[in-house]
C-alpha positions in Angstrom: -6.1 48.4 4.3 -5.1 44.8 3.7 -1.6 44.3 2.4 -1.0 41.7 -0.3 1.4 39.0 0.6 4.8 39.4 -1.1 4.7 36.0 -2.7 1.3 36.5 -4.3 0.0 38.7 -7.2 -3.4 39.0 -8.9 -4.0 37.2 -12.2 -6.1 38.5 -15.1 -9.3 37.6 -13.2 -8.2 39.2 -10.0 -7.4 35.9 -8.2 -4.2 35.7 -6.1 -1.5 33.5 -7.6 2.1 32.7 -6.5 4.6 35.0 -8.1 7.0 33.2 -10.5 9.9 31.5 -8.7 8.1 31.2 -5.4 7.0 27.9 -3.9 3.4 26.8 -4.6 1.7 26.7 -1.1 -0.7 24.0 -2.4 2.1 21.5 -3.0 4.4 19.8 -0.6 7.1 17.4 -1.4 10.4 16.4 0.2 13.4 18.2 -1.3 15.6 15.9 -3.4 18.6 16.6 -1.2 16.8 15.1 1.8 17.0 11.6 0.2 20.2 9.7 0.1 19.0 8.2 -3.2 16.3 9.9 -5.2 13.6 8.2 -7.3 15.8 7.5 -10.4 19.1 7.0 -8.6 20.9 3.7 -8.9 22.7 2.8 -5.7 25.5 0.3 -5.7 24.3 -3.3 -6.0 25.3 -4.2 -2.4 23.2 -1.4 -1.1 20.2 -1.8 -3.3 20.0 -5.5 -2.3 19.8 -4.5 1.4 17.1 -1.9 0.6 15.2 -4.5 -1.3 15.5 -6.9 1.6 13.9 -4.3 3.9 10.9 -4.1 1.6 10.6 -7.8 1.2 10.7 -8.5 5.0 8.0 -5.8 5.6 5.8 -7.1 2.8 6.1 -10.8 3.4 3.6 -11.1 6.3 1.0 -9.2 4.3 1.4 -11.6 1.4 1.2 -14.6 3.7 -2.1 -13.4 5.1 -3.5 -12.5 1.6 -2.8 -16.0 0.4 -3.8 -18.0 3.5 -7.3 -16.6 3.9 -8.8 -17.5 0.4 -6.9 -20.8 0.2 -8.6 -21.8 3.5 -12.0 -20.6 2.3 -11.7 -22.6 -0.9 -10.4 -25.7 1.0 -7.4 -26.1 -1.3 -5.6 -28.5 1.1 -1.8 -28.3 1.9 -0.6 -28.7 -1.7 -3.1 -26.3 -3.0 -2.2 -23.7 -0.4 1.5 -23.9 -1.3 0.6 -23.5 -5.0 -1.6 -20.5 -4.2 1.0 -18.8 -2.1 3.7 -19.4 -4.9 1.4 -17.7 -7.5 0.7 -14.8 -5.1 4.4 -14.2 -4.7 5.0 -14.6 -8.5 2.3 -12.1 -9.5 3.2 -9.6 -6.8 6.9 -9.8 -7.6 6.5 -9.7 -11.4 4.1 -6.8 -11.5 6.0 -4.8 -8.9 9.0 -5.1 -11.2 7.0 -4.1 -14.2 5.4 -1.1 -12.4 8.7 0.2 -11.3 10.1 0.3 -14.9 7.1 0.7 -17.2 4.1 1.4 -15.0 3.8 4.2 -12.4 7.7 4.2 -12.0 7.5 5.1 -8.3 8.9 3.2 -5.3 5.5 1.5 -4.7 4.9 -2.3 -4.3 1.9 -3.9 -5.9 0.2 -6.7 -4.1 -3.2 -8.5 -3.5 -6.1 -6.0 -3.2 -8.1 -6.2 0.0 -11.3 -5.3 -1.9 -10.7 -8.1 -4.4 -9.8 -10.5 -1.6 -13.2 -9.9 0.0 -15.0 -10.4 -3.3 -12.9 -13.5 -3.9 -14.1 -15.0 -0.6 -17.7 -14.0 -1.0 -17.8 -15.7 -4.5 -16.0 -18.8 -3.3 -19.3 -20.9 -3.1 -19.7 -20.3 -6.9 -16.4 -22.2 -7.5 -12.9 -21.1 -8.6 -14.0 -20.9 -12.4 -16.5 -18.1 -11.5 -13.8 -16.3 -9.4 -11.4 -16.6 -12.3 -13.9 -15.2 -14.8 -14.9 -12.3 -12.5 -11.3 -11.3 -11.8 -10.3 -11.5 -15.5 -13.3 -9.5 -16.6 -12.7 -6.8 -13.9 -9.1 -6.5 -15.2 -10.3 -6.2 -18.8 -12.8 -3.5 -17.8 -10.1 -1.5 -16.0 -7.7 -1.8 -18.9 -10.4 -0.6 -21.3 -11.4 2.3 -19.1 -7.8 3.5 -18.9 -7.4 3.4 -22.7 -10.7 5.3 -23.3 -10.7 7.8 -20.4 -8.0 10.1 -19.2 -7.3 9.2 -15.6 -5.0 12.2 -15.2 -8.2 14.3 -14.8 -8.4 12.9 -11.3 -5.4 15.1 -10.4 -7.5 18.3 -10.2 -9.3 16.8 -7.3 -6.1 15.9 -5.3 -5.9 19.0 -3.2 -3.6 19.2 -0.1 -6.5 18.2 2.1 -7.2 15.1 0.1 -3.5 14.1 -0.2 -2.9 14.7 3.5 -6.0 12.7 4.5 -4.9 9.8 2.2 -1.5 9.7 3.8 -2.9 9.6 7.4 -5.6 7.1 6.5 -2.9 4.7 5.1 -1.3 4.7 8.5 -4.5 4.6 10.6 -6.3 2.0 8.7 -3.3 -0.3 9.2 -3.9 -0.1 13.0 -5.8 -3.4 13.3 -3.1 -5.2 11.3 -0.2 -3.6 13.2 -1.9 -4.4 16.5 -2.1 -8.1 15.7 1.5 -8.1 14.6 2.9 -6.2 17.5 1.1 -8.2 20.2 2.0 -11.5 18.6 -1.6 -12.7 18.1 -0.9 -13.6 14.4 1.5 -16.4 15.4 -1.3 -18.6 16.9 0.2 -18.4 20.4 -2.0 -15.6 21.6 -1.3 -11.9 22.4 1.5 -11.2 24.9 2.3 -8.1 27.0 6.0 -8.9 26.7 5.8 -9.2 22.9 3.9 -5.9 22.6 6.3 -4.1 25.0 9.4 -5.3 23.2 7.8 -4.3 19.8 7.1 -0.8 21.2 10.8 -0.7 22.3 11.8 -1.6 18.7 9.6 1.2 17.3 11.4 3.7 19.4 14.8 2.1 18.5 14.1 2.2 14.7 12.9 5.7 14.9 15.9 6.9 16.8 18.2 5.1 14.3 16.4 6.8 11.4 16.8 10.2 13.1 20.3 10.0 14.5 22.3 7.7 12.2 24.2 9.2 9.3 25.0 8.1 5.8 24.4 4.5 4.8 23.4 3.4 8.3 20.4 5.8 8.2 19.2 4.2 5.0 19.0 0.8 6.6 17.6 1.9 9.9 14.6 -0.4 9.7 16.7 -3.4 8.7 19.0 -2.8 11.6 16.1 -2.6 14.0 14.6 -5.8 12.5 17.9 -7.6 12.9 18.2 -6.5 16.6 14.6 -7.3 17.2 14.9 -10.8 15.7 17.9 -11.5 17.9 16.0 -10.3 21.0 12.9 -12.4 20.3 14.9 -15.5 19.5 16.9 -15.0 22.7 13.7 -15.2 24.6 12.2 -18.0 22.6 14.4 -20.0 20.2 13.0 -20.3 16.7 11.5 -23.4 15.2 13.7 -24.1 12.2 11.9 -27.2 11.0 10.0 -25.3 8.3 13.2 -23.8 7.0 15.1 -27.1 7.0 12.2 -29.0 5.4 11.6 -26.5 2.7 12.7 -27.4 -0.8 15.4 -25.5 -2.6 13.5 -25.2 -5.9 9.8 -25.7 -6.6 7.6 -24.6 -9.5 3.8 -24.2 -9.0 1.8 -27.0 -10.6 -1.5 -26.6 -12.4 -0.9 -22.9 -13.0 -4.2 -22.4 -14.7 -6.5 -24.4 -12.4 -9.6 -24.4 -14.6 -11.3 -22.7 -17.5 -12.7 -19.3 -16.4 -16.5 -19.1 -16.2 -18.4 -15.8 -16.7 -21.4 -15.3 -14.4 -23.5 -12.2 -13.9 -23.0 -12.2 -10.1 -19.2 -12.4 -10.4 -19.0 -9.8 -13.1 -21.0 -7.2 -11.1 -19.1 -7.9 -7.9 -15.7 -7.6 -9.4 -16.6 -4.6 -11.5 -17.6 -2.8 -8.3 -14.5 -4.1 -6.5 -12.3 -2.7 -9.3 -13.7 0.8 -8.6 -12.2 0.4 -5.1 -8.9 -0.7 -6.7 -8.9 2.5 -8.8 -9.5 4.7 -5.7 -6.8 2.8 -3.7 -4.2 2.8 -6.5 -4.7 6.5 -7.3 -4.4 7.4 -3.6 -1.3 5.4 -3.2 0.4 6.8 -6.3 -0.6 10.4 -5.4 0.7 9.9 -1.8 4.2 8.7 -3.0 4.3 11.4 -5.6 3.9 14.1 -3.0 7.0 13.1 -1.2 9.2 12.2 -4.3 8.4 13.6 -7.7 5.2 15.1 -9.0 6.4 15.8 -12.5 5.7 12.2 -13.7 2.4 11.9 -11.9 -0.1 12.4 -14.7 1.3 9.7 -16.9 2.1 7.5 -13.9 -1.6 7.2 -12.9 -2.6 6.1 -16.4 0.2 3.6 -16.7 -0.2 2.3 -13.1 -3.9 1.6 -13.5 -3.3 0.1 -16.9 -0.9 -2.5 -15.4 -3.4 -3.0 -12.5 -5.8 -4.1 -15.2 -3.3 -6.4 -17.0 -2.5 -7.9 -13.6 -6.2 -8.6 -13.1 -6.3 -10.5 -16.4 -3.3 -12.6 -15.5 -4.4 -13.2 -11.9 -7.9 -14.2 -13.2 -6.3 -16.9 -15.4 -4.1 -18.1 -12.5 -7.0 -18.1 -10.1 -5.4 -15.7 -7.6 -6.3 -12.3 -6.2 -5.9 -9.2 -8.4 -3.4 -6.6 -7.5 -3.4 -2.9 -6.4 -0.6 -0.4 -5.7 0.1 -0.7 -2.0 -0.1 2.3 0.3 2.6 1.6 2.9 5.4 2.8 0.7 5.6 6.6 1.6 6.3 5.7 5.3 9.2 3.4 4.4 10.6 6.0 2.0 10.4 8.8 4.5 11.9 6.7 7.3 15.0 5.5 5.4 15.4 8.5 3.2 15.8 6.1 0.2 13.3 6.9 -2.6 14.9 4.9 -5.5 12.4 2.8 -7.4 15.2 0.3 -8.2 15.2 -1.0 -4.7 11.5 -1.8 -5.0 12.1 -3.4 -8.4 14.7 -5.6 -6.8 12.3 -6.4 -4.0 9.9 -7.7 -6.8 12.7 -9.9 -8.0 13.2 -11.2 -4.5 9.5 -12.1 -4.2 9.7 -14.0 -7.5 12.8 -15.8 -6.1 10.9 -16.7 -2.9 8.1 -18.2 -5.0 10.5 -20.5 -6.8 12.9 -21.1 -3.9 10.8 -22.1 -0.9 13.8 -22.2 1.4 14.3 -18.5 0.8 10.6 -17.8 1.5 10.9 -19.8 4.7 13.9 -17.7 5.7 11.9 -14.4 5.2 9.1 -15.9 7.3 11.5 -16.4 10.2 11.4 -12.7 11.2 9.0 -12.5 14.2 5.7 -10.8 13.5 6.2 -8.2 16.3 9.4 -7.1 14.7 7.7 -6.6 11.3 4.9 -4.7 13.1 7.4 -2.4 14.8 9.0 -1.6 11.4 5.6 -0.8 9.9 4.6 1.3 12.9 7.8 3.3 12.8 7.3 4.0 9.1 3.7 5.0 9.5 4.5 7.4 12.3 6.8 9.4 10.0 4.1 9.2 7.3 1.5 10.9 9.6 4.0 13.7 10.2 4.4 14.2 6.4 0.6 14.2 6.1 0.3 17.0 8.7 2.9 19.0 6.9 1.0 18.8 3.6 -2.3 19.9 5.2 -0.8 22.7 7.3 1.3 24.1 4.4 -1.7 26.0 3.0 -3.2 26.9 6.4 -6.5 25.7 7.9 -9.9 27.3 8.2 -13.0 26.1 10.0 -14.2 24.2 6.9 -11.0 22.2 6.9 -11.6 20.8 10.3 -14.5 18.8 8.9 -13.0 18.0 5.6 -9.8 16.6 7.2 -11.2 15.3 10.5 -14.3 13.4 9.5 -12.7 11.1 6.9 -9.9 10.3 9.2 -12.2 9.3 12.1 -14.7 7.5 10.0 -12.1 5.8 7.8 -10.3 4.5 10.8 -13.5 3.5 12.5 -14.4 1.2 9.6 -11.5 -1.0 10.4 -13.0 -1.8 13.8 -16.5 -2.7 12.8 -17.7 -6.1 14.1 -17.5 -8.9 11.6 -21.2 -9.8 12.0 -22.2 -6.2 11.1 -19.9 -6.3 8.0 -21.4 -9.6 6.9 -24.9 -8.1 7.1 -24.0 -5.4 4.5 -24.8 -6.2 0.8 -21.8 -7.3 -1.2 -21.8 -4.3 -3.5 -21.4 -2.0 -0.5 -19.1 -4.3 1.5 -16.1 -3.8 -0.7 -16.1 -0.1 0.3 -17.3 -0.5 3.9 -14.6 -3.0 4.9 -11.8 -0.9 3.3 -11.1 2.1 5.5 -8.7 3.7 3.1 -11.2 3.5 0.1 -14.1 4.6 2.4 -12.1 7.6 3.7 -10.8 8.7 0.2 -14.4 8.7 -1.1 -15.5 10.7 1.9 -12.8 13.3 1.8 -13.5 13.8 -2.0 -17.2 14.2 -1.3 -16.6 16.8 1.5 -13.8 18.7 -0.3 -15.5 19.1 -3.7 -19.3 18.6 -3.2 -20.6 19.0 0.3 -18.2 21.7 1.5 -16.4 23.1 -1.6 -13.9 25.8 -0.8 -14.6 29.4 -2.0 -12.4 30.3 -4.9 -10.5 32.9 -2.8 -9.9 30.4 0.0 -8.9 27.1 -1.7 -6.7 25.9 -4.5 -7.7 27.0 -7.9 
């Protein structure tokens, strides 16, 4: 005779449900008391500024890369590249601030979308007016979709398997980027064994700080590691301060709206498909952070977050820059520092706006060596993978789960290492998915979990 678990009881249809007052085995989240500051807490200003600085230093290299590639493809020239970077910082900072207070209201930074970046570059031969029109139209379509459809329905498909895979994919699809940062190949001086070794040492140092330090020092463990790492790197190779000293104190972007947007069929179709990838990416990012902070606000957060992604697309289209998406690196940073307050991320948005208007501050942020930033991201992503495993294992695994969890992780990670010539041979409509391992993996895990290998009602979440 099979005994019924004490924490379960049958419902009216005979299905086993958790008894009232018992934890739901299909939901995992960090307990509030494990965070020094929870999602709605307001730390003292001196602390929140340091937390915001951590976020800004981690995000800055990503924003530099996102701005440099399209500016070079479109041959903007030195002045045009500066203008483009300023507008990327402005839109990222502004909409991060807006999202933290009126959008998804989670500690998640919004930034240039990889899928939209790819489409931006592919359509560059059509000229900047066509790119503007396509981005603007994609943003309008997303905004209209949010207002007419209920995105919260997506939540029923976010099972523990799906959420755990998303968290792991976030970390694993960043491997090519982390690799180039940690070995120093992003600096133009080539990869170095010494740089990589020192970066690995910093990963262990930051992780040890996060585990062993107490109180306030634990909450700035990444920042402490970055300060130590910067000092070590500059002891080996003194920094070039020319860029910092030559940077202006105040500068406003010129020619904010570069041209009148033009609407072409090719750009409209390309950006409409790309915004599907934006939706998948944003929903995955918001769901991932909700699982380690607060799930109560999640249904409304998805709708509001996607709505502001759409508004950001309209604004970015007018400005001629890349549309935004909710970034996925946030859970690792939150878990590493035990600081979940959205106000720190909002202040980070303010710092990015400041960097856009005060080039000397931007130059100061750029002085942190790439291997140091790579070490901070690697440390945060390691913790995130641990949280992902806890979510998946919370409900137990059966043979079906081996495929549902394992295949998307392997194939999603593999996408990031595809040769460039192979990627360029893929049609544009498919390329926005094939070149984004996170989007590709999310689609794959949803396909396996709910269509190809759906769980039996008695085995999976109801």
